[in-house]
N, C-alpha and C positions, 0 to 999 in steps of 0.2 A: 409414549409421551408425545410423539408427533402424530397429527391426524393423518388418516389414510396411509399408514406406514406399514401395512401388512407385508409388503414386499421389500421393505427397506432393510430388513435384517440380513438379507443376502447381498453379497458383493454385486455391484452393478455391472461387473464384467468378469469373465472366467478367471480363475486363479492363475492360469498360465500367463496372463498379461502382466501380472505382478512379478512373475518369476523370470521374465525375459531380461537378459542383461544388455540388450541393445536398445538404443534410444529411438532413432528415426528409421533404422533399417527395417524394423518390423511394421512401420507405418504404411497404411494403404497408399498406393501410388497416386491416387487421385485427390489426396488431401492437399489443399492449396498451401503455398510456400510459407508465408510469414505468419507463424502460428503462435497463439497464446497471448499476444500482447494487447489486442483491443478488439472488441466487438461494439459497434455503434450502440449507444444507449439512447433510447427514445425519451426525450425530456419534454414535458409539456411547456408551452410558453410561460415565462415567468415575468411578472411586472417588476422591473427594477426601479429603485428610486433614482432621481436625478440629483439628489443632494445627499450629503453624508448623514448616516443614521445615528451617529453617536449622541447627538443632542436628544433625539427622540427616545433612544434607548435609555439614556440616563434619566429622563423625566418620566418615562413610562407612557408618553403620549405618542403613539404611533398611528399615523393616518395613512391609509393606502392612497398612493398617487398614481393614477394610470400612466403607464409608460410602455414603451415597446422594447422587447428584449433585443439587445444588439445581436445582429446576425453576422457571423464571420463566414465569408465565402472563400473556400479554399481553391486556389488556382493550381492547376497541375504544375508541379515543380520537379525537375529532374536535376539531381546533383551531377556535376560534371563527371564524365567517365574518366577514370584514372588508371594508370598502370600500377601494378603491385609495387609496394615499397620494399626495398631490399631488406631481407631479414638479417643481414650482416651489420646493419647500422647500429651504432653504439647507443646505449641507453642515454636518455636525456639527463641533464645534470640538475634539473629542477628539484629542489627539496620541498616536497609538498607540505610538510608539517609547518613551514613558515609561510602562513597565508599572507598575501598582500592585503593590507588593511583597506586600501582604497577601493578594492573590488568587493569587499564585504561578502565573501563567499563562504557560508557556513558549510563545512564538510563533515565534521565529526558526527553531526546529527544523522546524516545519510549513512555514514559507515556503520553506525550502531544498528540501523535497521536492516542492513544487508549482510551482517557478519555471519559466520558459520562456526560450528562447534570446533572444527579443526581446520582453520583457515589455510593451512599449508597443504592439506591433502583432501580437498573437496573433490568428491567423485561424481562425475556426471556420465551421461551416456552419449554415444557417438551421434553426431549430426551428419547430415548429408547435404551436398550442394543443392541449391534451390533453382528451379527453372525461373525464367525471367517473367513469365506471365502470372496473372492472378495474385497480386501481392496484398493479401489481407492477413491480419494477425490471428484471426480465429478461422477455423475451417468453415468453408461454405456449407450451409445446411443441406444443399442439394447433393453435394459430393461425399458427405460423411458416411463412412461404412463402419465406424467403430462400434463394438458391441454395446457401449453405453447408450448410443444414439440409434440403436437398431429399430426399436419400436417407436418410430416417430409419431405414431397415431395414438399412443397409449394415454388414456385420460389421466393416469396417475402422475404423469410428468407435466401436465399442464398446470401452470401456476407455481412451479417449483422455483427455487432460488439457487444461486444468484441470478438476477434477470439479465442474462447475456442475450440481448434481443436478437432474435432471428426468426425465420418462419417456422422453425421446428419447435421452439420452446417459447411461445408468446407468454408474456408476464405482465398483463395490464395492471396488476396490483403493485408492481414493483416500485412505482413512483408515487404511490399514495402516501400522504403524510397524516400523522395523528391529528385529532381535533384538539384545538387549544381550549382548555377548560378554565384558564385564568390568564391574567395579564402577563405574568412572567413566561408562561408557556407560549403565549402569542409572540412575545419578543424573541424567544428562542427560534420559533418557526420563521419569523421575519428574517432573522439573521441567517438562518440556514438557506432560505430561498435566495438571498442576495449573494452569499459567499460560496455556495457549493459549486463544484466543478460542473461546467456545462458540456454538452456533447461536442460543441465546437472547440472547446479547450482540449478535449481528448483527441479530437481529430487532428489538431495541429501537432500534438506530440506523436501521434501515430504516423503522420506524414514524414516526420523527421526520422523515426525509427525505420520505416520502410526503405527510405532512400539510403540511410547510413548502412543498413544491412547489405544492400546491393554493393556499396563501395568497399565495405570491409571484407566481403567475400572475394574480392580480387586479391586480397592478401591471405585470408584464411578461408579457402573454398568450403571447408567442412563446417563452418560456423553458422550459428543462428543468433539473432539479437532479439531479446525479450524486453518488453516494457513491464515494469514491476512497481511495487510500492503504492503510495497514495493515489497515483494517477489512475490506478486500476482497482484498488481494493474497496472503493466506495466511500472513502473518507477524504478524498481530495477536495481542494478549494480552487478558486480561480487563480490563485497565486502559487499553487503548489508547483515545485520543480518536478522534473522527470527523472526517474531512475531506470537505468538500462543494465541488463545482464547479458554479457556476451558469452555464449556457450561454444567453446571451440572444439572439444573432443571428449571422448569417453574416459580417458585416463586421468588420474589425479593431476591437478595443477598446483605446483608449489607457489603460494601467493607471494613469497619473499623474492623469488627469482624469476620463474617462468611467467607468472602473471604480470610482473613489472615489465618484463621484456616485451610481452605481447602488447601491453598498454603503451609502451614507448613507441611502438610502431604505429599504433592507432593515433597517438598524439601527433606523430610526424605526418601522417596522412591528413589529419585535420588542419595542421598548421601550414601545410604546403599545398597539396592538390585541392583541398576543400576550403582553403582560406577565404574564398568568396562567400562561403555559406556558414562557416564555423569560426567563431571568435573566442579568444582567451582559452584555448585548450591547455590544461595544466595537469601534469601527472602528480598525484598526491600519494606519497610513499608511506601509507599507513599499514596497519596489520592486514587489512584488506585494501590493497591499492585501488585507486580509481582515477579516471580521467574526468576532470570537470571541464565543461565547455558551455558556450551559449550558441544556440542555433539562431541565425539571423532570419531564417525564413519563418519559423514558428514563434520567435521571440521568447523562447523558453530556455531556462538553464537546466542542464542535465548532469548526472553523475553516471559514469559507465564503469562497471566492474567486470571481472572475468570469472566465469564458472562458479559464481556464488549462488547456487541454485536454491538455497534456503529462502532467498527473496522471492523466488517464483512460488514456492509452496506456501509461505505465509501470506502472500498476496491473496490467494484464493481461499485460504482459511478465513482471513479477515473479511473478504468480500462476502462470504456466506453469512458471517455474523452481521454484517452491515444490512443485509436484506431479509433476514428471517424475522425481524421485528422492526416495525416502522418507527419506533422511538430511538433506535440506536444511533442512526446517522446524525440527526439533529443534535443529540446530546454530545456525541463525540466532537462534532464541529465546534460547538460553543465552548467546550473545555479546551480545545486546541487554540481557539481565538483568545480565550482568557489567559492561557499560559503564555502566548506570544505577547499579549498586551502587557503582562506583568514581568516579562523578560525572564521566564523560567523554562523556556522551550528552546534551549540551544546547548546541545551536548558539547560543542566546542568550547563553551564557557563554563562547563562543569554542572549544567542543569539537565533537565529532562529532554530527550528527543521525542518527536511526535509518535514514533512507534510505541514507546513506553507509555505515553499518555493514552493512546488507544487501548492498550492492554489493561491499563488501570481502570478505564471506564467499563470495559467488558467484564473484568473481574468483579467490580462493584455490582453490576447488574446480575451477575451469577450468584452473588452471596446474599441477596436480599432474602428475608423470611419467606416471601413468595417470589421465587426467581423470575426474572424477565428473560434470561438467557440460560440455556443448558451448556454442558461441555460437549461441543460437537465432536471432539476427538474421542470422547468416551462413548457417545451415542452412535457415532458413525465412523468407527475406526477404519472401515474399508474405503471410505471416501478421502481420508487424510493419512493414508499410509506413507510414512517417510520414504519407503522404497518404491513407491509408485512411479511408473514411467512418466516423464515430464509431459509427453503429449496427451496424457490422460488427466493431468492435474486439474485442468479447467473444466473437464467434463463431469467428473464424478460428483461434485457438489450439486449438480442440477437435479439430482434425485431427492434432495432434502427439501421438504415442504416448510412453509412458514411455521414458526413456533407460536403456539397459542398460550399465552400466560394468563393466569388468573389475577395477576397484579394489574390493577387499573390506574396506577399512579400517573399523575400528569407529568409532563416534561419539567415543569417548574419544581414540583416536589422531588423528582428524581435528581435534578441538578443540585438542589439544596442538600439532599441526602448524600450525594457523591462528595461534596465538600465536607460535610459532617463526618462521613466515614473515614476519610483520610486525615482530618484535623483532630479527631478525638477518639476514634474507635480502633483503627488499624495499629497494630504493634510493630512499628518500624524496626525495633531492635532485635526481634526474635522471629518475625514472620516474613515470608516471601509471597509475592503476588503470583498466583498460578492460574492462568486461563485454562490450561490443559486439565487441571484437577477441579476447576470451578470452585476453588476455595483458597483460603490462606493456609499455607503449609509452613512447617518449621524450616528455618534457613539451613541449607547444606553446610557442611564443615569443610568445604573445599577452598583452595587458594583464591579462586575467582570471587568468592563471596565474602572473604575476610576484608575488613576495613572498608566495606561498602555500606553506605548509609541507606540506600534504597536498592531493594532486590526485586527485579521483575523477571520472571522466567520466560525465556523464549520458548514458544510452544513446541517446536520441533527438535531443537538441539540442546535445550536445557541450559543455555548460557544466560548471563545476566545482561539484559538489554539496557539497564540503567547504570552500567558500570562507570559511566562518565561522572556520576555524582560521587566523588571521592573526597570532597572537602567538607568539613563540618559546617563551615560558614555558609556554603551554598545550600547544604541540606537544611540548615536552620532557616534560611531565607525562603525556601520552598514551603516549609511547614508554616511559617508566618503567613505566607500568601494564602494558603488553604484556610487558616483560621480566620483571617480578615474577611475573605470573600464569603465565608460561611455566615459570619455575623451580619454582613451587609445584605446578603440575599434573604436571610431569615427575617430581618427587621423591615426591609423596604420592599422585598420581592420584586426587584428589577435588576437588570444586568449592569454592574458597575464598570463597564468597559465598552470600547467602541468596536463595532463590527468591522472596522477598517484596519485592525491590527494585522500586520503581515505574518505569514507563516514563518 
């Protein structure tokens, strides 16, 4: 199904690498320290508008106005060196479920995206202390000795996705966009160009992750901090928050007790020793507890969880989907912006989180008569093995080439088709959205799926990512929004919302 895939049927690394029970202890000694969270993405200059595009989008009259892409220059910042926080300190008394309204911090949307199948017994592999030099989130191409990257001169790997830009795997096609065939498609592309996350946005998040990892290791020397979610999966926007996963050890971590205790120490570190850099650190005592905070240096809001490694795995699954077909990212971004504009993209208020919306778009593209996307987990199970060592998770998908679909539909036609599919064709009462199976499947008869109006399967652990939609009133509101936007787009063929809607 994939071009030039004669060698892709075999695992890209020896089976023994999947059987090892250790995490970083088997890692080559010369791999740089802060791994997995970020590799700089080369983004061509984009001409941004100096005025709001909502009026132009509504009228369909979009005229290019030359402008210069804002450049963010990152200055070297070192968070203050601190002494370890005493592990005997009591847990904080903040009750995370009672969100302070004046801060307007949506938390449940993030928790939905990073949950695990058994949150109380998430198993990870052991990490090791990091040296102080060479703090990059992805291994340096010069020092990599992994079997996945052994044949760095192999032509079969050139142009593979996802485009984690480095000298080893150049991907000049990674940033190419589809050609707009109609006015609606042009509007979608214009919105995508303006709103998509830039390399400078990702650099700011990576700077924070790098420095926080150094400080947290003074408390937990065996830990690693990973950037996950929309910041890295290819579907982030300029306003996307950052999601961080703190991996502390190989043994299971009880999310109700141990994870909360660990996060309480992290919160104390943020609110005392790092108070000059971190503001509003709050411990949210959810099923998967998190610490929410804002980094003053990067001006980004973050959610930090402990040992929720599902977020690492699904980040690179989604990243692969994002870059194997150039219509995927613009389509996902416009759907997320529409949902935000219509206020149905907030799991804390009983509507859809962004992760579920992304899976809904991928599912739709998989179920077309002529599919635009395959099931990556079916076609490349060795690249998305749930038991794969975490230090290989970002490497394996590089062997997957772009997907060549016979479906030549424009972005505009695909967007209208997406709204039509969920407004009139999908059977919400009996079907579940499954990206893993690349089709709609019958709802399971488990407790998690009962009394849920929308069922979206998490590709790795099989849980329901849309479980927050548990009120019929909210479900009816979502269906009405799909029906209304379908009629508007079909009749007028323009985007009935502003590109400036927040995530």
